TIRO-2110 file (N, C-alpha, C; in Angstrom, 1 decimal):
// TIRO-2110
0.8, -1.2, 0.0, N, 1, A
0.0, 0.0, 0.0, CA, 1, A
0.9, 1.2, 0.0, C, 1, A
0.5, 2.2, -0.8, N, 2, A
1.3, 3.5, -0.9, CA, 2, A
0.7, 4.5, 0.0, C, 2, A
1.6, 5.2, 0.6, N, 3, A
1.2, 6.4, 1.4, CA, 3, A
1.5, 7.6, 0.6, C, 3, A
0.5, 8.5, 0.6, N, 4, A
0.6, 9.8, -0.1, CA, 4, A
0.7, 10.9, 0.9, C, 4, A
1.6, 11.8, 0.7, N, 5, A
1.7, 13.0, 1.5, CA, 5, A
1.2, 14.2, 0.8, C, 5, A
0.2, 14.8, 1.4, N, 6, A
-0.3, 16.1, 0.8, CA, 6, A
0.0, 17.2, 1.8, C, 6, A
0.5, 18.2, 1.3, N, 7, A
0.8, 19.4, 2.1, CA, 7, A
0.1, 20.6, 1.5, C, 7, A
-0.6, 21.3, 2.4, N, 8, A
-1.2, 22.5, 2.0, CA, 8, A
-1.0, 23.6, 3.0, C, 8, A
-1.1, 24.8, 2.6, N, 9, A
-1.0, 25.9, 3.5, CA, 9, A
-2.2, 26.8, 3.5, C, 9, A
-2.5, 27.4, 4.7, N, 10, A
-3.7, 28.2, 4.8, CA, 10, A
-3.6, 29.4, 3.8, C, 10, A
-2.4, 29.9, 3.6, N, 11, A
-2.3, 31.1, 2.7, CA, 11, A
-2.6, 30.7, 1.3, C, 11, A
-2.1, 29.5, 0.9, N, 12, A
-2.4, 29.1, -0.5, CA, 12, A
-3.8, 28.9, -0.7, C, 12, A
-4.5, 28.2, 0.2, N, 13, A
-5.9, 28.0, 0.1, CA, 13, A
-6.7, 29.3, 0.1, C, 13, A
-6.3, 30.2, 0.9, N, 14, A
-6.9, 31.6, 1.0, CA, 14, A
-6.7, 32.3, -0.3, C, 14, A
-5.5, 32.2, -0.9, N, 15, A
-5.3, 32.9, -2.2, CA, 15, A
-6.2, 32.3, -3.3, C, 15, A
-6.3, 31.0, -3.3, N, 16, A
-7.2, 30.4, -4.3, CA, 16, A
-8.7, 30.8, -4.1, C, 16, A
-9.1, 30.8, -2.8, N, 17, A
-10.4, 31.2, -2.5, CA, 17, A
-10.7, 32.7, -2.9, C, 17, A
-9.7, 33.6, -2.7, N, 18, A
-9.9, 35.0, -3.1, CA, 18, A
-10.0, 35.1, -4.6, C, 18, A
-9.2, 34.4, -5.3, N, 19, A
-9.2, 34.4, -6.8, CA, 19, A
-10.6, 33.9, -7.3, C, 19, A
-11.1, 32.8, -6.7, N, 20, A
-12.4, 32.3, -7.1, CA, 20, A
-13.5, 33.3, -6.8, C, 20, A
-13.5, 33.8, -5.7, N, 21, A
-14.5, 34.8, -5.3, CA, 21, A
-14.5, 36.0, -6.2, C, 21, A
-13.3, 36.5, -6.5, N, 22, A
-13.3, 37.7, -7.3, CA, 22, A
-13.6, 37.4, -8.8, C, 22, A
-13.3, 36.2, -9.2, N, 23, A
-13.7, 35.8, -10.6, CA, 23, A
-15.2, 35.7, -10.8, C, 23, A
-15.9, 35.5, -9.7, N, 24, A
-17.4, 35.5, -9.7, CA, 24, A
-17.9, 36.9, -9.4, C, 24, A
-17.0, 37.9, -9.2, N, 25, A
-17.4, 39.2, -8.8, CA, 25, A
-18.3, 39.2, -7.6, C, 25, A
-17.9, 38.4, -6.6, N, 26, A
-18.6, 38.2, -5.4, CA, 26, A
-17.9, 39.0, -4.3, C, 26, A
-18.6, 39.6, -3.4, N, 27, A
-18.0, 40.3, -2.3, CA, 27, A
-17.8, 39.3, -1.1, C, 27, A
-16.9, 39.7, -0.2, N, 28, A
-16.7, 38.8, 1.0, CA, 28, A
-18.0, 38.7, 1.7, C, 28, A
-18.8, 39.7, 1.8, N, 29, A
-20.1, 39.7, 2.5, CA, 29, A
-21.1, 38.7, 1.8, C, 29, A
-21.1, 38.7, 0.5, N, 30, A
-22.0, 37.7, -0.2, CA, 30, A
-21.5, 36.3, 0.1, C, 30, A
-20.2, 36.0, 0.0, N, 31, A
-19.7, 34.7, 0.3, CA, 31, A
-20.0, 34.3, 1.7, C, 31, A
-19.8, 35.2, 2.6, N, 32, A
-20.0, 34.9, 4.1, CA, 32, A
-21.5, 34.6, 4.3, C, 32, A
-22.4, 35.3, 3.6, N, 33, A
-23.8, 35.0, 3.8, CA, 33, A
-24.2, 33.6, 3.3, C, 33, A
-23.6, 33.2, 2.1, N, 34, A
-23.8, 31.9, 1.5, CA, 34, A
-23.3, 30.8, 2.5, C, 34, A
-22.2, 31.0, 3.2, N, 35, A
-21.6, 30.0, 4.0, CA, 35, A
-22.1, 30.1, 5.5, C, 35, A
-22.8, 31.2, 5.8, N, 36, A
-23.3, 31.4, 7.1, CA, 36, A
-22.2, 31.7, 8.1, C, 36, A
-21.2, 32.4, 7.7, N, 37, A
-20.1, 32.8, 8.5, CA, 37, A
-20.0, 34.3, 8.5, C, 37, A
-19.1, 34.9, 9.3, N, 38, A
-18.9, 36.3, 9.3, CA, 38, A
-18.0, 36.7, 8.2, C, 38, A
-18.0, 38.0, 7.8, N, 39, A
-17.1, 38.5, 6.8, CA, 39, A
-15.6, 38.5, 7.3, C, 39, A
-15.5, 38.6, 8.7, N, 40, A
-14.2, 38.4, 9.3, CA, 40, A
-13.6, 37.0, 9.0, C, 40, A
-14.5, 36.0, 9.0, N, 41, A
-14.0, 34.6, 8.8, CA, 41, A
-13.5, 34.5, 7.3, C, 41, A
-14.3, 35.1, 6.4, N, 42, A
-13.9, 35.1, 5.0, CA, 42, A
-12.5, 35.8, 4.8, C, 42, A
-12.4, 36.9, 5.4, N, 43, A
-11.1, 37.7, 5.4, CA, 43, A
-10.0, 36.9, 6.0, C, 43, A
-10.2, 36.2, 7.1, N, 44, A
-9.2, 35.4, 7.7, CA, 44, A
-8.8, 34.2, 6.8, C, 44, A
-9.8, 33.6, 6.2, N, 45, A
-9.6, 32.5, 5.2, CA, 45, A
-8.7, 33.0, 4.1, C, 45, A
-9.1, 34.1, 3.5, N, 46, A
-8.3, 34.6, 2.3, CA, 46, A
-6.9, 35.1, 2.7, C, 46, A
-6.7, 35.6, 3.9, N, 47, A
-5.4, 36.0, 4.3, CA, 47, A
-4.6, 35.0, 4.9, C, 47, A
-5.1, 33.7, 5.0, N, 48, A
-4.3, 32.6, 5.5, CA, 48, A
-4.2, 32.6, 7.0, C, 48, A
-5.0, 33.4, 7.7, N, 49, A
-4.9, 33.5, 9.2, CA, 49, A
-5.6, 32.2, 9.8, C, 49, A
-6.6, 31.7, 9.1, N, 50, A
-7.3, 30.5, 9.6, CA, 50, A
-7.6, 29.7, 8.3, C, 50, A
-7.7, 28.4, 8.5, N, 51, A
-8.0, 27.5, 7.4, CA, 51, A
-9.5, 27.3, 7.4, C, 51, A
-10.0, 27.2, 6.2, N, 52, A
-11.5, 27.0, 6.0, CA, 52, A
-11.9, 25.7, 6.7, C, 52, A
-13.0, 25.8, 7.4, N, 53, A
-13.5, 24.7, 8.2, CA, 53, A
-14.0, 23.6, 7.2, C, 53, A
-13.8, 22.3, 7.6, N, 54, A
-14.2, 21.2, 6.7, CA, 54, A
-15.7, 21.3, 6.3, C, 54, A
-16.5, 21.7, 7.3, N, 55, A
-18.0, 21.8, 6.9, CA, 55, A
-18.3, 22.8, 5.9, C, 55, A
-17.4, 23.8, 5.7, N, 56, A
-17.6, 24.8, 4.7, CA, 56, A
-16.9, 24.5, 3.4, C, 56, A
-15.9, 23.6, 3.4, N, 57, A
-15.1, 23.2, 2.3, CA, 57, A
-16.0, 22.8, 1.1, C, 57, A
-16.9, 21.9, 1.3, N, 58, A
-17.7, 21.3, 0.2, CA, 58, A
-18.6, 22.4, -0.3, C, 58, A
-19.1, 23.2, 0.5, N, 59, A
-20.0, 24.3, 0.1, CA, 59, A
-19.3, 25.3, -0.8, C, 59, A
-18.0, 25.6, -0.5, N, 60, A
-17.2, 26.5, -1.3, CA, 60, A
-17.0, 25.8, -2.6, C, 60, A
-16.7, 24.5, -2.6, N, 61, A
-16.4, 23.8, -3.9, CA, 61, A
-17.7, 23.8, -4.8, C, 61, A
-18.8, 23.7, -4.2, N, 62, A
-20.1, 23.7, -5.0, CA, 62, A
-20.3, 25.1, -5.5, C, 62, A
-20.1, 26.1, -4.7, N, 63, A
-20.4, 27.5, -5.1, CA, 63, A
-19.5, 27.9, -6.3, C, 63, A
-18.3, 27.5, -6.3, N, 64, A
-17.3, 27.9, -7.3, CA, 64, A
-17.1, 26.8, -8.3, C, 64, A
-17.7, 25.7, -8.2, N, 65, A
-17.6, 24.6, -9.2, CA, 65, A
-16.2, 24.1, -9.3, C, 65, A
-15.5, 23.9, -8.2, N, 66, A
-14.1, 23.4, -8.2, CA, 66, A
-14.1, 22.1, -7.3, C, 66, A
-13.0, 21.4, -7.4, N, 67, A
-12.9, 20.2, -6.6, CA, 67, A
-12.1, 20.6, -5.3, C, 67, A
-12.3, 19.8, -4.3, N, 68, A
-11.6, 20.0, -3.0, CA, 68, A
-10.1, 19.9, -3.3, C, 68, A
-9.7, 19.0, -4.2, N, 69, A
-8.3, 18.9, -4.6, CA, 69, A
-7.7, 20.2, -5.1, C, 69, A
-8.5, 20.9, -5.9, N, 70, A
-8.0, 22.2, -6.4, CA, 70, A
-7.9, 23.2, -5.3, C, 70, A
-8.9, 23.3, -4.5, N, 71, A
-8.8, 24.3, -3.4, CA, 71, A
-7.7, 24.0, -2.4, C, 71, A
-7.6, 22.7, -2.0, N, 72, A
-6.6, 22.4, -1.0, CA, 72, A
-5.1, 22.3, -1.6, C, 72, A
-5.0, 21.6, -2.7, N, 73, A
-3.7, 21.3, -3.2, CA, 73, A
-3.4, 21.9, -4.6, C, 73, A
-4.2, 22.7, -5.1, N, 74, A
-4.0, 23.3, -6.4, CA, 74, A
-3.8, 22.3, -7.6, C, 74, A
-4.6, 21.3, -7.5, N, 75, A
-4.6, 20.3, -8.6, CA, 75, A
-5.2, 21.0, -9.8, C, 75, A
-4.8, 20.7, -11.0, N, 76, A
-5.2, 21.4, -12.2, CA, 76, A
-6.6, 21.2, -12.6, C, 76, A
-7.2, 20.1, -12.3, N, 77, A
-8.6, 19.8, -12.7, CA, 77, A
-9.5, 20.6, -11.9, C, 77, A
-10.1, 21.7, -12.4, N, 78, A
-11.0, 22.6, -11.7, CA, 78, A
-12.5, 22.2, -11.7, C, 78, A
-12.9, 21.7, -12.8, N, 79, A
-14.3, 21.5, -13.0, CA, 79, A
-14.7, 20.1, -12.7, C, 79, A
-16.0, 19.9, -12.3, N, 80, A
-16.5, 18.6, -12.0, CA, 80, A
-17.2, 18.0, -13.3, C, 80, A
-16.5, 17.8, -14.3, N, 81, A
-17.0, 17.2, -15.5, CA, 81, A
-16.5, 15.8, -15.6, C, 81, A
-17.4, 14.9, -15.9, N, 82, A
-17.0, 13.5, -16.2, CA, 82, A
-16.5, 13.3, -17.6, C, 82, A
-17.0, 14.2, -18.5, N, 83, A
-16.6, 14.1, -19.9, CA, 83, A
-15.1, 14.5, -20.1, C, 83, A
-14.3, 13.6, -20.6, N, 84, A
-12.9, 13.9, -20.7, CA, 84, A
-12.6, 15.1, -21.7, C, 84, A
-13.6, 15.3, -22.6, N, 85, A
-13.4, 16.4, -23.6, CA, 85, A
-13.2, 17.8, -22.9, C, 85, A
-13.9, 18.0, -21.8, N, 86, A
-13.7, 19.3, -21.1, CA, 86, A
-12.3, 19.4, -20.6, C, 86, A
-11.8, 18.4, -20.0, N, 87, A
-10.5, 18.5, -19.4, CA, 87, A
-9.4, 18.6, -20.5, C, 87, A
-9.6, 17.9, -21.6, N, 88, A
-8.7, 18.1, -22.8, CA, 88, A
-8.6, 19.5, -23.2, C, 88, A
-9.8, 20.1, -23.4, N, 89, A
-9.9, 21.5, -23.8, CA, 89, A
-9.2, 22.4, -22.8, C, 89, A
-9.5, 22.2, -21.5, N, 90, A
-8.9, 23.0, -20.5, CA, 90, A
-7.3, 22.9, -20.5, C, 90, A
-6.9, 21.7, -20.7, N, 91, A
-5.4, 21.5, -20.7, CA, 91, A
-4.8, 22.2, -21.9, C, 91, A
-5.5, 22.2, -23.0, N, 92, A
-5.0, 23.0, -24.2, CA, 92, A
-5.0, 24.5, -23.9, C, 92, A
-6.0, 25.0, -23.3, N, 93, A
-6.2, 26.4, -23.1, CA, 93, A
-5.1, 26.9, -22.1, C, 93, A
-4.7, 26.0, -21.2, N, 94, A
-3.6, 26.4, -20.2, CA, 94, A
-2.3, 26.6, -20.9, C, 94, A
-2.1, 26.1, -22.1, N, 95, A
-0.9, 26.2, -22.8, CA, 95, A
-0.8, 27.5, -23.7, C, 95, A
-1.9, 28.2, -23.8, N, 96, A
-2.1, 29.3, -24.7, CA, 96, A
-1.5, 30.6, -24.0, C, 96, A
-1.0, 31.5, -24.9, N, 97, A
-0.5, 32.8, -24.5, CA, 97, A
-1.7, 33.8, -24.5, C, 97, A
-1.5, 35.0, -24.1, N, 98, A
-2.6, 36.0, -24.0, CA, 98, A
-3.2, 36.2, -25.4, C, 98, A
-2.4, 36.3, -26.4, N, 99, A
-2.9, 36.6, -27.8, CA, 99, A
-3.8, 35.4, -28.2, C, 99, A
-3.4, 34.2, -28.0, N, 100, A
-4.2, 33.0, -28.4, CA, 100, A
-5.5, 33.0, -27.6, C, 100, A
-5.4, 33.3, -26.3, N, 101, A
-6.6, 33.3, -25.5, CA, 101, A
-7.6, 34.3, -26.0, C, 101, A
-7.1, 35.5, -26.4, N, 102, A
-8.0, 36.5, -27.0, CA, 102, A
-8.7, 36.0, -28.3, C, 102, A
-7.9, 35.3, -29.1, N, 103, A
-8.5, 34.7, -30.3, CA, 103, A
-9.5, 33.7, -30.0, C, 103, A
-9.2, 32.8, -29.1, N, 104, A
-10.2, 31.7, -28.7, CA, 104, A
-11.5, 32.4, -28.2, C, 104, A
-11.3, 33.4, -27.4, N, 105, A
-12.5, 34.1, -26.8, CA, 105, A
-13.4, 34.6, -27.9, C, 105, A
-12.7, 35.2, -28.9, N, 106, A
-13.5, 35.8, -30.1, CA, 106, A
-14.2, 34.7, -30.9, C, 106, A
-13.5, 33.5, -31.1, N, 107, A
-14.1, 32.4, -31.8, CA, 107, A
-15.3, 31.9, -31.0, C, 107, A
-15.2, 31.8, -29.7, N, 108, A
-16.3, 31.3, -29.0, CA, 108, A
-17.5, 32.2, -29.1, C, 108, A
-17.2, 33.5, -29.0, N, 109, A
-18.3, 34.5, -29.2, CA, 109, A
-19.0, 34.4, -30.5, C, 109, A
-18.2, 34.2, -31.6, N, 110, A
-18.8, 34.0, -32.9, CA, 110, A
-19.6, 32.7, -32.9, C, 110, A
-19.1, 31.6, -32.4, N, 111, A
-19.9, 30.4, -32.4, CA, 111, A
-21.2, 30.5, -31.6, C, 111, A
-21.2, 31.2, -30.5, N, 112, A
-22.4, 31.4, -29.6, CA, 112, A
-23.4, 32.4, -30.2, C, 112, A
-22.9, 33.3, -31.0, N, 113, A
-23.8, 34.3, -31.6, CA, 113, A
-24.2, 34.1, -33.0, C, 113, A
-23.8, 32.9, -33.5, N, 114, A
-24.1, 32.6, -34.9, CA, 114, A
-25.6, 32.6, -35.1, C, 114, A
-26.1, 33.1, -36.3, N, 115, A
-27.5, 33.1, -36.6, CA, 115, A
-27.8, 31.9, -37.4, C, 115, A
-29.1, 31.5, -37.3, N, 116, A
-29.5, 30.4, -38.1, CA, 116, A
-30.0, 30.9, -39.4, C, 116, A
-29.5, 30.4, -40.5, N, 117, A
-29.8, 30.8, -41.8, CA, 117, A
-31.0, 30.1, -42.4, C, 117, A
END
């Protein structure tokens, strides 16, 4: 049997939490309300002063659609998709530079806004 060692730091978890919250344009107050904690707790989580409580971990994962592995250990797979195509696409996107990402974004906009002829 193999033993696996996982190390995480409160500050790393807090940084990822802050990035996720800001990416959703959510305030600390809004996140605190969703979790039923104080804004001070959210601030302490994000600043690495305290580690997120286990009972709130899964709620945070559901709110931001990330895995606990991502939040705790910064594993690359962020989304809960069983379809391997999503992960393949994400892996390719991670390899793109800013210019390529801009072009991809424009292509997606074109695909989503195409009119039916």
